[in-house]
N, C-alpha and C positions, 0 to 999 in steps of 0.2 A: 541394605533401607526398602524401607516399609512407605507405601505409598502416601499423601498426604492425604486425610482426611475431609472427604464433601464439607463439612458442615462448618462453618463458621461459629466459632469461641461465643458461646451468651457471653463472657467479661469483656470483649469487646463490641458487641448487636449492643447491648445495654449504654456502653458510655457515649457510643455513637447517636443510641438517640434520645443523649438530653438534648434539648430545642435546641440551643446553639450550635450544640455539634449540625444537630440535623440541617441548621438553615445554612451552615458552609457547605454543607455537601451537595445544598443546592447552589451553589457559586461553583461547579465544573466545569471548566468549556471544553466545547467538543466545536471540530472543521471535517472540513474535510477535501481532499482531490480527485477528482475526478476526471479519468484519461477518455477520449475518445479520437474514433480513425477517423478522417477523413476521406469518407471516399465520393467519386462520382454515382451517375445514375446505374450504371450496370456492376455497382460493389469493388471495381475496383481499386486500390490504395490511389486519391488524391497524388498528382507530380506535381500542383501547382505550390508555390510560396504559402506559407503562413501568411494569411492576408493582413496586407499592411493597414487597414483598418483596426483592426485589433491591437495595433501596438505594439509599440520590441517584447518582443519573447524574452529579452536578456533580463528585461530594469522592468517590465508589469509585474503589477504584486500581483494578477490575479489572473490573468491569462498567460500562459508560457506555452513550453512542447516541450514535449520528452525526448523519443531518442529522434526520430520524425518528424520533417516538415511536416506532416499529414496528420502526426499524434497530438492530440489536443492537450494541455490540460487544465482545468479548470479549478482552481485552491481560492477555502475561503480563510477567512482570517475565523479566529479561535473566537466565539459566542457560549450565552449560557444557555441554550436551549436549540433544540432539533430543526425547531420551524426556521427559526430565524436561518439557519445554515442552509438550510433548501428553500427557502426568499428569495436570498444568495446566488446559488445554484441555479435557480430556477433562470431566472433576470442574466445571467451570465450567458447562459445558451440561448436568451433570445436575443441576447445580442449580437453572439456571434452567428446564429442564425441570419444575422440584417447584412451579414457581409461574405457569405459564402455561394452565395449567386446559385448553382443547380446543383451544390453538396449537400451529403447528407452526413448528418455524425451517426457510427455504424452501431446498433443497437445492441452490440453484446460485447466479451470481453476478446474473442478468439477472431481473428480475422479471414479473411475468405476471401478466391478469388486475384490469389497472391499470383506475378509474372513472376515468381525467384530475387534473390534480394537483391539481387543489381535494378530493380525497377522500385526498391525501398529510397527516397532522400533522406539522407542523414539532415538534421536538423541546422541549421546555423544562427547563428547570433549577432550578424556583422564583423567589422573588422579588428574589435579591439581586443588584443591580448585575454582579454575572459574570457569573448566571444569565443575566438580560435582554441581555449582550451576545450569548453565546453564541445565545441564541435570533436576535438582531436579525442576527447575521450570517448565517443560516439562510433567513429570509428576505431577504436579500439577494441570495443565491444563488440561491434559488427565482426572484426577481426576475429575475435577470440570465439564466438559464440551462433556465428550467422544473425546476419540484419532481419531474417525473417523471427526470430525468438522475440526480438526486443520488442514489436508493436504490437503484443499481445497486449490490453487496456483492463486495467483492474479498478478499484477506492479505494480509497486511504482513511483509515477514520483516524484523525487524530484527537487526542483526549490529555486532560490536565487536569489535577486535584488544587481546587484553591490556596493558593502559597497558605492562608492563614490555617489550614487541618493541620501543618509539619506538625508546628508547634505541642498542638493537641495531641493530635496520635502520640505524637513520640511521648507525652505524661502514659496515656495511656498504658503506653509497650515497657516505659517506665526505661527507657531508653535514654544512659548518659550522655551518646554523638552529640555532635555540634548538629544543629538541623538539618543544614547545606547536604552534611555527611547523611544523617538518618535518611533525606529524603530520597537520595540515591541509591540507596540500601532495600529503602522502601519497593521505588521504583524498579529496581532492578529481579527485588524477589518479584512484583507481581510480574512480569515480565518471564519469568521462567514457570509462573504458572499458565500466562496465556499462551505458552508451548506446551505446556503438559498437555492445555484441551486447545488443542490447535485445529483436532483433527474435526471439533464442534460445527466450527463457522463454517467449512468449504460441505458440511454436510445440512445444516442450515439454509445457507445461502446460495451454496455454490450452481452457478447457469452456466457449466460449463460441458456437459456431457454428450455432445458430439463438434465436431469439428470437422470441418471442410478439408477432402485429401489435399486439395493445395498446400493447405498448411504442413500437415504431414511431410508430404512427399515419402521417403521411403522408408524411415522410423513408423512403423506397425504397431508393433510391443503385440499387447491384449488386446488392441481395437477392433471389432466389428464394423461390418458392411452397414447401414444404414440403408443405403441407394447406394446408385455409380459416383455419384458426388459428396457423399457422407462417408465418415467413421465414426461410431462411437462404443464405448462402453452401458451395457443394458444398464446396472445399476451406479454407472456415475455419477459424481455429483459436480466434479470442475475440475476436469482435465486441465487447466491451466494452472493447478495446485499438485498435478500430478507425475509423476514419468517424463512427460513430453513437454512438462515449462519450463524455464529457464534456470531456478532456482534448482533443480534436483543435478542439472549438467553442471555447476559449481564449480564442485571440490574434487569432482576427479580429475587426478595425477596431481593438484598442486598440493592436498594435505592443508586444507584451510578446513580451519573447525572453529570460529567465535567463542569465545567462552564468555558465561551469565552469571560467573560466579560473584561479581561484583564488579561495579561503572570499572574499576583500575584493571581487574584482568579484561574485559572487555575492553576497554580501550590498547592497553598492550596487545590483546591477539591481533584487532585490525591494522594496529602501528607495525608490527612485524609482518604480516601480509604486503604492507604496501613497504617497505625495504629492503623485503627478502625479493631477488631474482626468483623466473620459474622457468626453469628448462625449457616447459613448451610453451611459453610464451616468446621466446629469444628467437625464434626461429622464423616469427613475422618480420620481427626487425622492427625498430625507434623511428626514427629517421630514414626513408627508405628514398631515394633519390630525391632529397631535397625536403620531401615530406614526411611529416607525421604519421604514422598508422598506429600509433600509442604514444597514453602519454610514457609509458616505460614499458619495459617488459618484469614487471615484478607481479609479486601474487594478486598481487589488486591493485589496479591504477592510481585509484582513490576509496576513500570508504563508502561512496555509494554503492562500490561494483558488489561488495557484499550484496545478497540476497538476505532479506529473512524474513519471516513471516510477519516479525513485530521488532523495534528499532526500541529504543531509546536516544531521544533527539533535543539540542538546544541551540536553539536561535545563534546563529554564526555570524560575526561581525565580516565586514568586506573581505572575502580570498581568505576567512580563515577556517584553519582545517577543522571539521567538522568536530575528529577526534581532542582536539585542543579545545575546543568548545566546550568538551565535556567536562575535560581535564579543569578546566577554569571555573566553572558556573555550575557546573554538576549536569544534571538532569530536569531539562524543561517540562517536555510531552512525552506519552510515547502515540507510535505510527503504529498501527493496526493495519496490513497490509496485502492480507490472505483474501479482502472479499472480491468478488467478481462482482464485474459489472450488469445487474439486474434487467434484463431485456421487459420484463413485462412492467417496467415502471421508466417514463422519460428522464427521468432523472437516473435513473441505476441505482436508486436507493430511495428510501423512504424514512420516514420519520419514524414508527414502530422498530422496525432496524435500528436507527441510531441510539433509540432508549437500552433497548434489548442490550447492545453492546456496550453503554453505558452500566448499566447492571454489572454486563463481566468483568469490568475495568473495575469494579467498588468489589465484587465479587474475587476475582483474582489479587487485592490485594490485603483480605481480609484474612483468607488462610492461609495456613503454612506455607511455606517454600521451601524447603531443603534444597542445598547443593543437587545439581546434577549431573550424575556421575555417568562414565560411559554406558552402562549398557542402558538405564534410562533414557540417557541421548540414543541410542539405536531404535527401541521402543518411539519416541517422539517421531525419531522420523520415516518409519514404516509406519505409523496409526496416519501419520500427514498422509501418506502416501494410498493408503488401503481406504482409508474414507474418502481420498480424492475419486480412487478410480471403482470403490462397488461398495460405496456408504451405504447406501438401499440394499444391499443384498440382505436377505431372512438371516438370522443366525449369525451376522461379521461379526468376530471377534477379534477385538484389539489387544495387548501386551501391554502391561504398567507392572510397578517391582514385585505389587503384591498379588500376579497374577492373572491371568484371561479373563478379561469379563465381555461378554457381549455391549456394542456399540449402544446398543437401546438400552442396556442397562445401565452404563457409567450415562450416558446423557438423562437419563432420568432422575438417577440420584442428582444429577449435578444439578439440574434445572428444578429440584427440589428444593435442593442446597440454597438455590439461589430467588427463591422468596422470599425469605426474613430482608433482606439487604435490599431487595425490588421495594419493598415497605419504608423501611430508612428512605428510597429516593420520593417515592411519594408522599412525604410529610405535603408536596404543594404542587403535586403531579394530579390529582384525582383519577390515583389508581394506574394510570398509566404504565408506567414501568412494570404493572403486576401485570396487567393485562399485554406485556411485552413479551412476556415469561410465557405467560398461559397458551398466546401465539406457538410460541416455539414447541411448548409440548406435543401441540397438535402435531407437527411436523415430527415426532419422532415417534407417536405412537398409528400414524399415517404417512407413510411415506411418501406416497402421491403428492399431498399434498405441498412435498416441496418444490422449488422452483425448477431444480430439476429433471424431476418428474413428471411436473405442467410444460416444460420445452418439449421432452419425445413425446409427453400425450400428443401434442398439441401438432408435431409435426406428422404424428402417423394420422391424425383427423384430416388434416388438408390436404397428406401426401405430397407432405417437403420435405425438400434435402434441409443441411444447414444453411446453406445461404440466400434459398429462397426464403428459409425463417425472419433468417436476421432482416432479410433485404425489405421484409415487407413489413416488419417490425420500426424499422429505423423511416419509413417511410410516413408510418402512422405516428409516431411521435416528432420527425419534421411538421407534419401538417397539424399538429396540437396546438406546436410551438407557435407556427406560421399565423396561428388562428387567435393568440394573444399578442398584447399592447405591453409595451414599456411601457414603465413610468416616466417621464416628461421630467420628472428631475436624478431618476437613477438612469434614465440614459443620458442624461448633462456630466453625471457625476462618469461615470464608463467611458464617457466620450475623453474627459477632460486628463484621467486617468492615462490611453492608449497616448493621445498629445505627450501628458510629461513624457513619459516611458521613452517615448522616441526622443524627445531633445535631451534623457540623458543619457542615454546609447551613444549620442553621440557628441555629447560631453567628454564620455568615455573615450570614445576614439581618440576627440581631440588632445585630451590628456596622455595616453600613452608615451614612454618618453624612452623606454626598453624595448632590449628586440625580443622575440620569441622566447629566446634559448633561457636569456636571463631570466624572464616573467618565469619560467618554470621553476629554473634554481634556486629562483627566495621561494616560491610558494611550497615546496619541495623542503628549504631548510628551514621551515617554520619550525620552534621549540616550545613547549610549552612558557618558559624565561624570556623567551624574544619575542619580543613584539612585531606583527606581519611588516614584513618589510614594501611594499606593497600598497600603489596609492588608492585609498577612497576613492568612493564616487565627490564628485562636485555636487 
């Protein structure tokens, strides 16, 4: 198989340049999920519960927790502009800082000053069956992969095209498939291309070239000593996305590899993993001395356990399995999960980065996307690790089906090809999308301009290890947020959401009429043609 061409076909570009379609392209939706670890003044992971003033982590639509009580997750609803998303994300930070007393939100993806996995509290969501399931799932993750690995923070970029695009794009492509099927097919092709180009994201936006010794512990690999407290790789961009990260350990010994050939193939591969026992996890046990240590001893407990840099997503109904939501209603949006928290920005991400990612999404839709065979899959995985550990290394070569190519040359080819796509999006954006692409060209031509290189340069200049650097920026961001006022109307709205979420959690707990064993059995017994046999929220 030959590699896909970097250039978008003139036929597609000309068709989408029509005024009506340009207008539809301006209706794309973007959203963010930003994780942030609560830490004490000494940088240690907080041992305090999720603050009750923030509402219920189980039912709050915007403020929840991920693996740990200390790992906040701030979620924005989909919006038409990056600025609107970031305004809400800023206000969520301001609201959080009103309620975490002397704690800080850690400014980087990689945690530090850890006291081992036992010191990391699991997230807890109340006494309802749904709450218990979330906590047991996290206990299972800790038992399978270690708790330390689970508190790495990231930013997830959620993206969807306007529903109005799909009938028009189907006509451009001359497809006779039903619109929903064509939409799913197109999104899966887009995801395959995002995987092919996955190495580009850590190169451009990676911000974890160094880690605390307390995180790595015994597994040093190719890391070098920066100082007594810090390990690093001289040309690394995102160690979070490399060999020491969670995603690359997950498939060892399990035989699990999701297929992206089609939505059906993707769903079938995840379903197989959820339903297939795994000897590697049988030794943990499921219910041990009356306590669930994991949801099951299968290759995956649930779909979310499978780590991928990019996922097809559908909004699930109450307690609906995500794979069934995809089968029933197709792909609603795409979630890009490979973004590090940008330590230099208080929000961890900015508008130019979001605009570039929007261009990347449309570009990945518009170029051809053949299926990924076993050989190319090996290239994709290897390129990801190479870019993460050695992305800024002069002359670094990546592999693709057409032969080896330098990261720099491949990146420039892609960015050049993205220019016309940025112009399509710039119809109502005054050149901002083109500006975002040009800014990334500068990083390719000058690797020292990347966030990862800037981090190492600043650590050297300030004679700081990773922990000192991260603590200093965390304090700067805290000071900046505490110096801002939260709009009174927005504050009232966020308070109302918190109170309503607590009421909803209590209603769920009062409505439970199944024991947990039966609840789990019904959850996993769901099938495509069988409705969810669990009570919806009141």
